[in-house]
Backbone as JSON, one array per atom type, in Angstrom:
{
  "sequence": "MTAPGDVEPEILDRLRPICCGLPEAYEEPAWVGTRWRIRKRTFAHVLTVDPDRQAVHARAAALDRPACLLVFRAPLDEIAGLLSVGPPFYKPDWSPTVMGMVLGAETDWDEVGELLTESYCVQAPKRLAARVDRPG",
  "N": [[-5.15, -21.48, -3.62], [-4.61, -18.26, -4.97], [-2.88, -16.29, -5.8], [0.62, -15.39, -6.03], [2.29, -16.21, -3.06], [-0.01, -16.52, -1.54], [-1.77, -18.1, 1.13], [-2.8, -21.27, 2.32], [-6.24, -21.65, 3.19], [-6.81, -23.18, 5.49], [-4.57, -22.91, 7.1], [-4.56, -20.17, 7.64], [-6.94, -20.13, 9.08], [-6.13, -21.36, 11.42], [-4.23, -19.58, 12.41], [-5.52, -17.1, 12.71], [-7.31, -17.01, 15.09], [-5.4, -17.09, 17.13], [-3.73, -14.82, 16.68], [-5.56, -12.64, 16.35], [-6.77, -12.69, 18.77], [-5.28, -11.3, 20.53], [-4.66, -8.26, 22.39], [-5.83, -5.43, 20.7], [-4.77, -6.28, 18.26], [-4.55, -6.71, 14.72], [-5.42, -7.91, 11.43], [-4.01, -7.83, 8.14], [-3.55, -7.6, 4.55], [-0.31, -8.42, 3.41], [2.72, -7.41, 1.67], [3.12, -9.7, 0.33], [1.29, -12.55, 1.01], [-0.12, -12.72, 4.35], [-0.37, -10.57, 7.18], [-0.12, -9.87, 10.72], [-0.67, -7.28, 13.0], [0.32, -5.02, 15.61], [-0.57, -1.95, 16.47], [1.46, -0.24, 14.34], [3.29, -2.2, 13.97], [4.52, -5.22, 12.82], [3.86, -8.45, 14.0], [3.52, -11.01, 13.18], [3.83, -12.85, 10.18], [2.69, -14.55, 7.46], [3.29, -16.56, 4.66], [3.28, -18.16, 1.47], [6.03, -19.46, 0.03], [7.66, -19.47, -3.01], [10.54, -20.67, -4.32], [11.42, -19.59, -6.76], [10.18, -17.14, -6.92], [10.26, -15.68, -4.47], [13.03, -15.31, -3.57], [14.74, -14.41, -1.48], [13.44, -15.1, 0.93], [13.27, -17.85, 0.47], [15.99, -18.61, 0.4], [16.75, -17.97, 3.03], [15.26, -19.84, 4.5], [16.25, -22.11, 3.47], [15.0, -23.41, 1.26], [14.02, -25.57, -1.39], [11.78, -26.02, -2.73], [8.31, -24.99, -3.03], [6.91, -23.67, -0.01], [5.11, -23.07, 3.06], [5.66, -20.34, 5.1], [6.14, -18.98, 8.34], [6.81, -15.97, 9.79], [8.16, -14.31, 12.53], [8.68, -12.48, 15.64], [11.2, -12.82, 18.13], [12.44, -12.83, 21.47], [15.81, -11.82, 22.01], [17.28, -13.52, 23.72], [16.07, -15.97, 23.37], [16.44, -16.89, 20.83], [18.73, -18.46, 20.16], [18.05, -20.89, 21.38], [15.79, -21.67, 19.88], [16.97, -21.97, 17.37], [18.68, -24.07, 17.91], [17.04, -26.22, 17.88], [16.7, -26.69, 15.24], [15.31, -27.51, 11.98], [11.82, -27.08, 12.21], [12.68, -24.43, 12.31], [14.31, -21.37, 11.36], [16.69, -18.74, 10.73], [16.2, -15.67, 9.51], [18.2, -13.03, 8.06], [17.57, -10.34, 8.22], [16.89, -8.88, 10.49], [17.77, -8.68, 13.94], [15.93, -9.81, 15.75], [14.13, -11.29, 14.31], [12.59, -14.32, 13.45], [11.99, -17.43, 11.75], [9.72, -19.98, 10.63], [8.99, -23.04, 9.16], [5.9, -24.08, 8.09], [3.9, -26.99, 8.29], [2.68, -30.38, 7.92], [3.55, -31.47, 10.31], [3.48, -29.44, 12.16], [3.44, -28.0, 15.35], [0.83, -26.68, 16.76], [0.19, -25.61, 19.23], [2.66, -24.76, 20.12], [3.13, -22.83, 18.14], [1.18, -20.98, 18.89], [2.25, -20.12, 21.36], [4.68, -19.0, 20.49], [3.78, -16.91, 18.83], [2.35, -15.36, 20.62], [4.43, -14.52, 22.27], [5.88, -13.11, 20.34], [4.1, -11.04, 19.77], [4.21, -9.74, 22.27], [6.83, -8.84, 22.23], [6.66, -6.86, 20.3], [4.52, -5.19, 21.02], [3.26, -2.25, 22.74], [4.29, -1.71, 26.14], [2.16, -1.52, 27.96], [0.05, -2.87, 26.69], [1.22, -5.4, 26.27], [1.43, -6.23, 28.9], [-1.1, -7.05, 29.48], [-1.38, -9.57, 28.52], [-1.51, -13.09, 28.87], [1.3, -14.78, 29.24], [3.08, -17.52, 27.78], [4.37, -20.29, 29.73]],
  "CA": [[-4.37, -20.26, -3.65], [-4.92, -17.53, -6.18], [-1.81, -15.37, -6.18], [1.89, -15.74, -5.37], [2.34, -15.9, -1.64], [-1.24, -16.83, -0.83], [-1.66, -19.16, 2.13], [-3.96, -22.15, 2.39], [-7.22, -21.17, 4.16], [-6.74, -23.93, 6.74], [-3.5, -22.34, 7.93], [-5.07, -18.88, 8.13], [-7.96, -20.43, 10.09], [-5.44, -21.69, 12.67], [-3.49, -18.42, 12.89], [-6.4, -15.96, 13.04], [-7.73, -16.9, 16.5], [-4.23, -16.81, 17.95], [-3.28, -13.44, 16.49], [-6.62, -11.65, 16.56], [-7.18, -12.75, 20.16], [-4.37, -10.46, 21.32], [-5.2, -6.9, 22.49], [-5.69, -4.45, 19.62], [-4.11, -6.85, 17.08], [-5.39, -6.75, 13.52], [-4.9, -8.61, 10.25], [-4.08, -7.11, 6.88], [-2.7, -8.19, 3.51], [1.08, -7.96, 3.37], [3.21, -7.29, 0.29], [2.78, -11.04, -0.16], [0.77, -13.25, 2.17], [-0.95, -12.03, 5.34], [0.36, -10.23, 8.39], [-0.85, -9.39, 11.87], [0.06, -6.14, 13.54], [-0.09, -4.26, 16.78], [-0.3, -0.59, 16.01], [2.03, -0.37, 12.99], [4.38, -3.16, 14.05], [4.16, -6.59, 12.46], [4.35, -9.48, 14.91], [3.42, -12.31, 12.5], [3.66, -12.75, 8.73], [2.64, -15.89, 6.87], [3.28, -16.52, 3.2], [3.77, -19.34, 0.78], [7.22, -19.04, -0.71], [8.14, -20.22, -4.16], [11.95, -20.25, -4.46], [11.62, -18.81, -7.98], [9.55, -15.82, -6.8], [10.68, -15.01, -3.25], [14.35, -15.93, -3.36], [15.32, -14.04, -0.18], [12.82, -15.97, 1.94], [13.64, -19.24, 0.17], [17.37, -18.81, 0.85], [16.78, -17.93, 4.5], [14.69, -21.08, 5.02], [16.91, -23.22, 2.75], [13.94, -24.12, 0.51], [14.22, -25.88, -2.81], [10.44, -26.2, -3.27], [7.38, -24.09, -2.33], [6.56, -24.0, 1.37], [4.46, -22.01, 3.83], [6.55, -19.83, 6.15], [5.66, -18.06, 9.35], [7.89, -15.11, 10.25], [7.71, -13.71, 13.78], [9.74, -11.89, 16.46], [11.56, -13.57, 19.33], [13.43, -12.15, 22.3], [17.18, -12.22, 21.66], [17.75, -14.63, 24.55], [15.4, -17.21, 23.0], [16.75, -17.24, 19.44], [19.67, -19.59, 20.12], [17.3, -22.1, 21.72], [14.97, -22.06, 18.72], [17.86, -22.43, 16.31], [19.27, -25.37, 18.28], [16.04, -27.24, 17.52], [16.83, -26.95, 13.81], [14.03, -27.43, 11.3], [11.36, -26.17, 11.17], [13.08, -23.05, 12.56], [15.44, -20.8, 10.63], [16.96, -17.35, 11.11], [16.46, -14.68, 8.46], [19.24, -12.1, 8.49], [17.22, -8.93, 8.05], [16.73, -8.22, 11.78], [18.25, -9.6, 14.98], [14.86, -10.48, 16.49], [13.22, -12.0, 13.4], [12.74, -15.77, 13.31], [11.07, -18.03, 10.8], [9.32, -21.36, 10.87], [8.29, -23.67, 8.04], [4.67, -24.73, 8.55], [3.59, -28.2, 7.54], [1.85, -31.39, 8.56], [4.07, -31.77, 11.65], [3.49, -28.22, 12.96], [2.86, -28.02, 16.7], [0.07, -25.43, 16.79], [0.3, -25.03, 20.57], [3.93, -24.04, 20.11], [2.92, -21.63, 17.32], [0.44, -20.03, 19.73], [3.19, -19.55, 22.32], [5.64, -18.16, 19.77], [3.13, -15.68, 18.35], [2.05, -14.55, 21.8], [5.7, -13.9, 22.64], [6.19, -12.14, 19.3], [3.23, -9.89, 20.03], [4.72, -9.04, 23.44], [8.06, -8.16, 21.81], [6.32, -5.71, 19.45], [3.45, -4.36, 21.57], [3.59, -1.34, 23.84], [4.34, -2.43, 27.42], [0.83, -1.52, 28.57], [-0.73, -3.94, 26.07], [1.9, -6.67, 26.54], [1.16, -6.61, 30.29], [-2.45, -7.65, 29.53], [-1.33, -10.89, 27.88], [-1.0, -14.24, 29.62], [2.44, -15.32, 28.47], [3.35, -18.94, 28.0], [5.4, -20.78, 30.63]],
  "C": [[-4.59, -19.57, -5.0], [-3.8, -16.61, -6.65], [-0.51, -15.82, -5.5], [1.88, -15.31, -3.91], [1.1, -16.22, -0.85], [-1.05, -18.07, 0.04], [-2.94, -19.97, 2.14], [-4.93, -21.65, 3.46], [-7.16, -21.9, 5.51], [-5.65, -23.38, 7.68], [-3.94, -20.99, 8.49], [-6.11, -19.1, 9.23], [-7.33, -20.8, 11.43], [-4.75, -20.46, 13.26], [-4.39, -17.29, 13.37], [-6.82, -15.92, 14.51], [-6.57, -16.6, 17.45], [-3.91, -15.32, 17.89], [-4.35, -12.41, 16.82], [-7.16, -11.68, 17.98], [-6.31, -11.91, 21.07], [-4.86, -9.01, 21.3], [-4.81, -5.99, 21.33], [-4.96, -4.97, 18.38], [-5.09, -6.85, 15.91], [-4.64, -7.42, 12.38], [-5.0, -7.71, 9.03], [-3.25, -7.85, 5.83], [-1.3, -7.6, 3.61], [1.48, -7.8, 1.91], [3.03, -8.61, -0.43], [2.36, -11.8, 1.1], [-0.06, -12.35, 3.07], [-0.09, -11.72, 6.55], [-0.61, -9.77, 9.48], [0.01, -8.36, 12.55], [-0.53, -5.67, 14.85], [0.39, -2.84, 16.51], [0.27, -0.7, 14.58], [3.19, -1.35, 12.95], [3.88, -4.57, 13.74], [4.73, -7.56, 13.48], [4.21, -10.88, 14.31], [3.17, -12.06, 11.01], [3.7, -14.18, 8.2], [2.53, -15.74, 5.36], [3.73, -17.86, 2.66], [4.87, -18.88, -0.14], [7.52, -20.01, -1.83], [9.58, -19.76, -4.37], [12.22, -19.42, -5.71], [11.06, -17.4, -7.87], [10.03, -15.03, -5.58], [12.02, -15.61, -2.82], [14.94, -15.61, -2.0], [14.75, -14.94, 0.91], [13.24, -17.43, 1.71], [15.06, -19.54, 0.62], [17.45, -18.86, 2.37], [16.29, -19.24, 5.1], [15.28, -22.32, 4.36], [15.88, -24.08, 2.01], [14.39, -24.4, -0.91], [12.88, -26.17, -3.49], [9.5, -25.26, -2.52], [7.05, -24.61, -0.93], [5.89, -22.8, 2.02], [5.36, -21.63, 4.99], [5.8, -18.89, 7.08], [6.87, -17.29, 9.87], [7.35, -14.35, 11.47], [8.92, -13.11, 14.51], [9.97, -12.78, 17.67], [12.53, -12.74, 20.15], [14.83, -12.68, 21.97], [17.67, -13.43, 22.46], [17.08, -15.96, 24.23], [15.79, -17.71, 21.6], [17.69, -18.43, 19.36], [18.97, -20.9, 20.43], [16.45, -22.58, 20.57], [15.85, -22.62, 17.61], [18.48, -23.79, 16.64], [18.32, -26.52, 17.98], [16.25, -27.65, 16.06], [15.48, -26.84, 13.13], [12.9, -27.84, 12.24], [11.81, -24.73, 11.32], [14.27, -22.65, 11.7], [15.56, -19.33, 11.03], [17.2, -16.48, 9.9], [17.48, -13.66, 8.97], [18.84, -10.63, 8.43], [16.91, -8.21, 9.36], [17.16, -9.18, 12.88], [17.14, -10.36, 15.7], [13.88, -11.24, 15.6], [13.6, -13.47, 13.33], [11.73, -16.25, 12.28], [10.83, -19.49, 11.13], [8.61, -21.86, 9.62], [7.09, -24.39, 8.62], [4.38, -25.93, 7.67], [2.75, -29.15, 8.36], [2.28, -31.66, 10.0], [4.05, -30.55, 12.58], [2.79, -28.44, 14.29], [2.15, -26.67, 16.89], [0.03, -24.81, 18.18], [1.59, -24.21, 20.67], [3.81, -22.76, 19.28], [2.19, -20.57, 18.14], [1.36, -19.35, 20.73], [4.17, -18.59, 21.64], [5.02, -16.85, 19.32], [2.72, -14.78, 19.5], [3.31, -13.82, 22.25], [6.09, -12.82, 21.62], [5.37, -10.87, 19.48], [3.81, -9.07, 21.18], [6.03, -8.31, 23.14], [7.72, -6.85, 21.09], [5.33, -4.73, 20.08], [3.98, -3.35, 22.58], [3.49, -2.11, 25.17], [2.97, -2.55, 28.08], [-0.04, -2.64, 28.0], [-0.1, -5.31, 26.34], [1.59, -7.15, 27.96], [-0.22, -7.25, 30.44], [-2.49, -9.08, 29.02], [-0.81, -11.94, 28.84], [0.09, -14.87, 28.76], [2.64, -16.78, 28.79], [4.49, -19.17, 28.99], [6.13, -19.72, 31.36]]
}
């Protein structure tokens, strides 16, 4: 990592095929970390959070040490289910549909793929979301 918020290349290598495989999705640098968008709407944001530098994210995820976070959108009816799982999921308070997940050695990348596909569908125009094979 070279700058605050940078994400390990191995994590980006796992996220890129998921996110960039969705219709018209693209990647760009975020204010910190990397984000994926459909049109001008962000459906995934990954960043490494240092509690001393990104206090808002660290508080939301209850971090006391640096960690890699994935922030995404979820339908309102699925948020309670994700939160009932507990860690690695957490709920930032800046939007009702925003969810977060701490990424680490135990991350289920199939689940991440499903969550990001759903996040894309929440943010994408209906015409594009209809082109996506949704999980389960």
